[in-house]
C-alpha positions in Angstrom: 0.0 0.0 0.0 2.9 2.4 0.7 5.7 4.3 -0.8 9.2 2.9 -0.4 11.3 4.6 2.2 14.8 4.2 3.6 14.8 2.9 7.2 17.5 1.9 9.6 17.0 -1.6 8.2 18.3 -0.5 4.8 16.3 -1.8 1.9 12.5 -2.2 2.3 11.5 -4.7 -0.4 8.0 -4.9 1.0 7.4 -1.3 -0.1 8.7 -1.7 -3.6 5.4 -2.1 -5.3 4.0 0.9 -3.4 6.6 3.2 -4.8 5.1 2.6 -8.3 1.7 3.6 -7.0 3.0 6.8 -5.3 1.0 6.3 -2.1 1.9 7.7 1.3 3.4 5.7 4.1 0.8 4.7 6.7 1.8 4.2 10.3 0.5 2.7 13.4 1.0 5.3 16.1 -0.3 3.4 19.0 -3.0 0.9 20.1 -4.8 0.1 23.3 -7.3 -2.5 24.5 -9.4 -3.1 27.6 -8.5 -6.3 29.5 -10.0 -9.3 27.5 -12.1 -11.2 30.0 -14.2 -14.3 30.0 -17.8 -13.5 29.1 -20.1 -13.6 32.1 -17.5 -12.3 34.5 -16.4 -8.8 35.4 -17.9 -7.0 32.4 -21.2 -8.8 32.5 -23.2 -5.8 33.6 -21.8 -3.4 30.9 -22.9 -2.7 27.3 -20.5 -3.1 24.4 -20.6 0.6 23.9 -19.2 1.1 27.4 -16.1 -0.9 26.5 -15.5 0.7 23.1 -15.9 4.1 24.8 -13.2 3.2 27.3 -10.8 2.1 24.5 -11.3 5.3 22.5 -11.0 7.5 25.5 -7.8 5.8 26.7 -6.2 5.9 23.2 -6.9 9.7 22.9 -5.3 10.2 26.4 -2.4 7.9 25.8 -1.4 9.6 22.5 -2.3 13.1 23.5 -4.4 13.4 20.3 -6.0 16.8 19.8 -9.5 16.3 18.4 -8.8 18.8 15.7 -6.2 16.4 14.3 -8.7 13.4 14.2 -10.7 12.9 11.0 -12.7 9.7 11.4 -13.5 6.8 13.7 -14.2 3.2 12.4 -15.1 0.4 14.8 -15.8 -3.3 14.1 -18.3 -5.5 15.9 -20.2 -8.7 15.2 -23.1 -9.3 17.6 -24.8 -5.9 17.5 -26.9 -4.4 20.2 -29.8 -2.8 18.3 -29.8 0.3 20.6 -26.3 1.1 19.4 -26.2 -0.2 15.9 -23.6 2.3 14.9 -21.5 1.6 17.9 -18.5 3.6 16.7 -20.6 6.8 16.7 -22.2 6.1 20.1 -18.9 5.1 21.8 -17.2 8.2 20.3 -19.8 10.5 21.7 -19.7 8.8 25.1 -15.9 9.2 25.1 -16.2 12.9 24.6 -15.2 13.0 20.9 -16.7 16.2 19.3 -19.9 15.5 17.3 -18.4 16.9 14.1 -16.0 13.9 13.7 -17.7 11.2 11.7 -17.8 7.6 12.9 -19.1 4.4 11.3 -19.2 0.7 12.1 -18.1 -2.3 10.1 -18.5 -6.1 10.5 -16.7 -9.1 9.1 -16.8 -11.7 11.9 -13.5 -12.3 13.7 -11.6 -9.9 11.5 -13.9 -6.9 12.0 -11.3 -4.6 13.5 -8.9 -5.6 10.7 -11.5 -4.2 8.3 -11.7 -1.1 10.5 -7.9 -0.7 10.1 -7.7 -1.4 6.4 -10.7 0.9 5.6 -8.8 3.6 7.5 -5.7 2.8 5.5 -7.7 3.3 2.3 -8.9 6.7 3.5 -5.4 7.7 4.4 -3.9 6.4 1.2 -6.4 8.3 -1.0 -6.0 11.6 0.9 -9.4 11.6 2.4 -8.0 11.6 6.0 -4.8 12.2 7.8 -5.6 10.6 11.2 -8.1 7.8 12.0 -9.0 5.8 15.1 -9.8 2.2 14.1 -11.1 -0.2 16.8 -13.5 -2.9 17.7 -15.6 -4.4 20.5 -17.5 -7.5 21.5 -19.5 -8.1 24.7 -20.8 -11.6 24.6 -22.0 -11.4 28.2 -25.2 -9.8 26.9 -26.4 -10.8 23.4 -29.7 -9.9 21.8 -32.2 -12.8 22.2 -35.3 -12.5 20.0 -38.7 -13.9 20.3 -39.4 -16.4 17.5 -40.8 -15.2 14.2 -44.4 -16.2 15.0 -44.3 -14.2 18.2 -42.7 -11.2 16.4 -45.3 -11.2 13.7 -48.1 -11.3 16.3 -46.5 -8.4 18.3 -46.3 -6.3 15.1 -49.9 -7.2 14.3 -51.1 -6.1 17.7 -50.8 -2.4 16.6 -53.2 -3.0 13.8 -55.8 -4.9 15.8 -59.0 -2.8 16.1 -61.2 -4.8 18.4 -60.9 -6.7 21.6 -61.5 -10.1 20.0 -58.7 -9.5 17.5 -56.3 -8.4 20.3 -57.2 -11.4 22.4 -56.5 -13.7 19.5 -53.1 -12.1 18.8 -52.3 -12.1 22.5 -52.9 -15.9 22.6 -50.5 -16.3 19.6 -47.9 -14.3 21.4 -48.3 -16.2 24.7 -48.1 -19.5 22.8 -44.6 -18.6 21.4 -43.0 -16.8 24.3 -41.1 -19.8 25.5 -39.4 -20.5 22.2 -36.8 -17.7 21.8 -34.3 -17.5 19.0 -30.8 -17.7 20.5 -27.8 -16.4 18.6 -25.4 -19.1 17.6 -21.8 -19.2 16.2 -22.9 -21.1 13.2 -22.6 -20.6 9.4 -25.9 -19.5 7.9 -24.9 -21.2 4.6 -24.1 -24.6 6.1 -25.7 -24.6 9.5 -22.5 -25.9 10.9 -20.8 -24.5 14.0 -17.2 -23.3 13.8 -16.3 -26.0 16.3 -17.5 -28.7 14.0 -15.4 -27.1 11.2 -12.4 -27.0 13.4 -12.8 -30.7 14.3 -13.0 -31.7 10.6 -10.1 -29.5 9.6 -7.9 -31.0 12.3 -8.8 -34.5 11.1 -8.2 -33.5 7.4 -4.7 -32.3 8.2 -3.8 -35.0 10.6 -3.6 -32.9 13.7 -3.9 -35.1 16.8 -5.7 -34.3 20.1 -2.4 -34.3 21.9 -0.8 -31.8 19.5 -3.9 -29.5 20.0 -3.7 -29.7 23.8 0.1 -29.1 23.7 -0.4 -26.0 21.5 -3.1 -24.7 23.9 -0.8 -25.1 26.9 1.9 -23.3 24.9 -0.5 -20.4 24.2 -1.5 -20.0 27.9 2.1 -20.5 29.1 3.5 -17.8 26.7 0.6 -15.4 27.6 1.2 -15.9 31.3 4.9 -15.2 30.9 4.2 -12.1 28.8 1.8 -10.8 31.3 4.1 -11.3 34.2 7.0 -9.7 32.3 4.9 -6.5 31.6 4.7 -7.0 27.8 1.0 -6.3 27.6 1.5 -2.5 27.5 -1.6 -2.2 25.3 -4.0 -3.0 28.2 -5.7 0.0 29.7 -7.5 -0.3 33.1 -11.3 -0.2 33.2 -12.9 1.2 36.3 -16.2 -0.4 37.3 -18.5 1.7 39.5 -21.2 0.2 41.8 -21.6 -1.2 45.3 -18.1 -2.6 45.2 -16.1 -0.3 42.9 -13.0 -2.0 41.3 -10.6 -1.5 38.5 -10.0 -4.3 36.0 -6.3 -4.2 34.9 -5.6 -7.6 33.3 -6.9 -10.4 31.2 -8.6 -13.1 33.2 -8.8 -16.1 30.9 -5.1 -17.1 31.0 -4.8 -20.4 32.8 -1.7 -22.6 32.5 -2.6 -26.3 32.8 -1.1 -29.7 32.2 -1.3 -32.2 29.4 -2.7 -34.7 31.9 -5.6 -32.4 32.9 -6.4 -31.3 29.4 -6.5 -34.9 28.2 -9.4 -35.7 30.5 -11.7 -33.2 28.8 -14.4 -34.6 26.5 -14.9 -33.4 22.9 -17.0 -30.2 22.8 -18.5 -30.6 19.3 -18.0 -33.9 17.4 -18.9 -36.6 20.0 -17.5 -39.0 21.0 -14.4 -39.0 18.7 -13.8 -35.3 18.1 -10.6 -33.6 19.2 -11.7 -30.0 19.9 -12.4 -29.3 23.5 -13.2 -26.4 25.7 -9.5 -26.1 26.6 -8.0 -26.1 23.0 -10.6 -23.7 21.6 -10.9 -19.9 22.2 -13.5 -18.9 24.7 -16.3 -16.3 24.6 -14.7 -13.0 25.5 -15.7 -9.4 26.3 -13.3 -6.7 25.3 -12.6 -3.6 23.1 -9.6 -2.1 21.3 -8.6 1.0 19.5 -5.7 2.1 17.3 -4.5 5.4 16.0 -3.3 5.3 12.4 -1.9 8.2 10.3 0.1 9.0 7.3 3.7 9.1 8.3 4.1 12.7 7.1 1.2 13.9 9.2 2.4 11.9 12.3 5.9 13.4 12.2 4.7 16.9 11.4 2.5 16.8 14.5 4.9 15.2 17.0 3.7 11.6 17.0 6.2 8.7 17.2 5.0 5.8 15.1 5.4 2.2 16.3 5.3 0.5 12.9 4.5 0.9 9.2 1.3 -0.7 8.0 2.7 -1.9 4.7 0.0 -3.9 3.0 -3.0 -6.2 3.4 -5.0 -8.8 1.6 -8.4 -10.4 2.0 -9.3 -13.9 0.8 -12.4 -16.1 0.8 -13.0 -19.8 0.1 -15.5 -22.6 0.6 -17.2 -21.9 4.0 -17.9 -25.6 4.6 -14.7 -27.6 4.0 -12.3 -24.7 4.1 -14.0 -22.4 6.6 -10.8 -21.9 8.8 -8.1 -22.3 6.1 -7.7 -18.6 5.3 -4.2 -18.1 6.9 -2.9 -20.9 4.6 -4.3 -19.1 1.6 -3.5 -15.5 2.5 0.1 -15.7 3.9 1.7 -17.0 0.7 -0.3 -14.5 -1.4 0.5 -11.6 0.8 4.2 -12.4 0.8 4.3 -13.0 -2.9 2.6 -9.6 -3.4 5.3 -8.0 -1.2 8.2 -9.8 -2.8 9.1 -11.5 0.5 9.6 -15.1 1.6 8.9 -16.9 4.9 12.5 -16.3 6.0 12.1 -12.6 5.6 9.4 -12.5 8.3 10.5 -12.1 11.9 7.1 -12.0 13.6 4.0 -14.0 13.0 0.7 -13.3 14.8 -1.9 -15.9 13.7 -5.4 -15.7 15.3 -6.0 -18.8 17.4 -9.7 -19.7 16.9 -8.8 -23.3 17.8 -5.5 -25.0 18.4 -6.3 -27.5 15.6 -7.1 -24.7 13.2 -3.7 -23.0 13.6 -1.8 -26.3 13.3 -3.8 -27.4 10.3 -3.0 -24.1 8.5 0.7 -24.7 9.3 0.4 -28.2 7.8 -1.5 -26.9 4.8 1.3 -24.4 3.8 3.8 -27.2 4.3 1.9 -29.6 2.1 2.8 -30.3 -1.6 -0.7 -31.6 -2.2 -2.6 -28.7 -0.7 -0.4 -26.0 -2.3 -0.4 -27.6 -5.7 -4.0 -28.7 -5.9 -5.8 -25.9 -4.0 -3.5 -22.9 -4.2 -2.1 -23.7 -7.7 1.5 -23.3 -6.6 4.5 -25.2 -7.9 5.0 -26.9 -4.5 4.6 -26.4 -0.8 5.1 -22.9 0.5 6.9 -23.9 3.7 6.4 -24.0 7.4 6.0 -21.0 9.7 8.6 -21.4 12.4 7.2 -22.0 15.9 9.9 -19.8 17.4 8.4 -16.8 15.5 4.7 -17.6 16.1 2.5 -16.0 18.8 5.3 -15.7 21.3 3.1 -13.7 23.7 0.3 -16.2 23.5 -2.8 -15.8 21.3 -6.6 -15.9 21.2 -6.7 -19.3 23.0 -5.3 -17.7 26.1 -5.6 -14.0 25.9 -9.2 -14.2 24.6 -11.1 -13.4 21.5 -13.7 -10.6 21.5 -14.7 -11.1 17.9 -14.7 -7.4 16.9 -11.6 -6.4 18.8 -8.9 -9.0 18.1 -7.5 -7.5 14.9 -6.2 -4.4 16.7 -4.7 -6.7 19.4 -2.9 -8.6 16.7 -1.5 -5.4 15.2 -0.4 -4.0 18.6 1.4 -7.2 19.6 3.0 -7.4 16.2 4.4 -3.9 16.4 5.6 -4.4 20.0 7.2 -7.7 19.2 9.1 -6.3 16.2 10.6 -3.7 18.5 11.5 -6.1 21.3 12.8 -8.8 19.0 14.6 -6.3 16.7 12.8 -7.7 13.6 11.8 -6.0 10.4 8.6 -7.6 9.1 5.6 -9.0 10.9 2.7 -10.9 9.3 -0.8 -11.0 10.8 -3.2 -13.7 9.6 -6.7 -14.6 10.7 -9.7 -16.7 9.6 -13.3 -15.5 9.9 -16.9 -16.8 9.4 -18.0 -17.2 5.8 -14.7 -18.7 4.8 -13.0 -15.3 4.9 -9.6 -14.3 6.0 -7.1 -11.4 6.2 -3.4 -11.0 6.0 -1.5 -7.9 7.0 2.1 -6.9 6.6 3.8 -4.6 9.2 7.3 -3.2 9.1 9.2 -2.0 12.2 9.5 1.7 12.4 13.2 2.4 12.1 13.5 6.1 12.6 
C-alpha cells in the first residue's frame, strides 16, 4: 500500500510495489485494549458501547491526540446491540469526541477490526483523511435474544388490531410462542455448521492429533502468562467499574496454565465422542474492546507523533465456507508475501489468530503440504512451514481471549511491540473468519 522509504534496516522490499503507486506511508501510532475477560465475569453488567468508549478515550489520552487532528473513527463489531447499531458513533460521543467527527461501524466476523484498520488505510492512502481511530468491540455477556418469528409477527400485528377479539387472538398467539426464543449461535448460515465442527473436521483432514492441539493450547497459555508477568501487555488500559463494590480491571482473566494430563481428561465439545476440539483447546467467549491510531507518516511526524510500525500492505481472501472455513491463513500468507516480494525467511514475527489450536496447526500443515499447495493454491509446490519460534510468542486468542470485533487491533499491537523487542523488520498477521473469509496484514518495524 505504501511508498518505499529508507529505514534503519536498509532496503525495504515490501514497499517496492507501493513506490510505483505513489502512495503515502501509513503508520500505526499506538493501540490500546481493555482487558480481555471471560464473558459472564467482570464486564457482564456493561454494554459493548461502554467498553468501546473506554478504549477510544484511553487511546486519545495515551497519544495526547488533539481532536482537531482526528478525521474519522471506524469500529468493528459482530453481535450488534440494536440500541447502538452504529456503535462507533455512540462510543465516540460517550468518550467525549466532538460530534463533528464522523464515525461508522463495520463487521466481518472475527476480522472486523482488521476491516476497520484497512478501511482507514484506504482513506489515508487516498488523501481523504490524515488521522483515523480504528477499533472494535464485543460483549458476549449480553447478546440480543429474539422472540421467535411467529411471536414477532403477532406483536407487530397487535398495533393493527382494532377490536378486543382480535387483540385477544393475537395475544394468545404471542403467549403460545413466548417460551421459544431464537438464541444467537456461532454457526454458518450457509451450512448450518458451527465453527467448532469445522475446526474438528479441519484438524482431522490435516492429521492434527488431540495431543498436538492440547500441547499448543498449553503453549499459548504459558506464553501469555509469561508475557503478562513480564509486563509485555502494555496495550492494556484499566477499566474502572462503579457500583456497590467499585473496582478496576487491569488484566486479562482467561489465561490459565494447565497440564497435558488435565487437558487430556476433557471430553470433545463438538463432534462426539471422537472429536478432538475441547473447551481447553478452543478460544472462549470473551468481552473486550480495542482502538488504534493510524496516520500517514508525514502527518504523524509533522504533529509530533512517534509511530510504532509501518502498515505496509493487506489482503483479504475467501474460500469454501464448509470444507475450508478456517483455512484462510494458509491461503493468505503466501499470497501476501508473494505480493510484497518476500519469503517466509524474511518475516521475523507471525501473529496468527487462534480460533482453535487444531485450526492453527492445520493451517501450518497446509502451507507445508505439496498436495494442498499444488491442488488448492495452484502453486509449484509447498510454501513452507511457519517457524514456531516466531509464532505468537506472547500467546494468542486461545489464552488472551477473542472478543470477535476487537482481536484484529490486538494482533497489530502485539506485532508492532514484538518487532521492536525482537529487533525484527517484518511482521505478518493472519486470521480466519466466518463465511470462509480471512485477512493477511504486513507490518514493518519503524526504524527512525
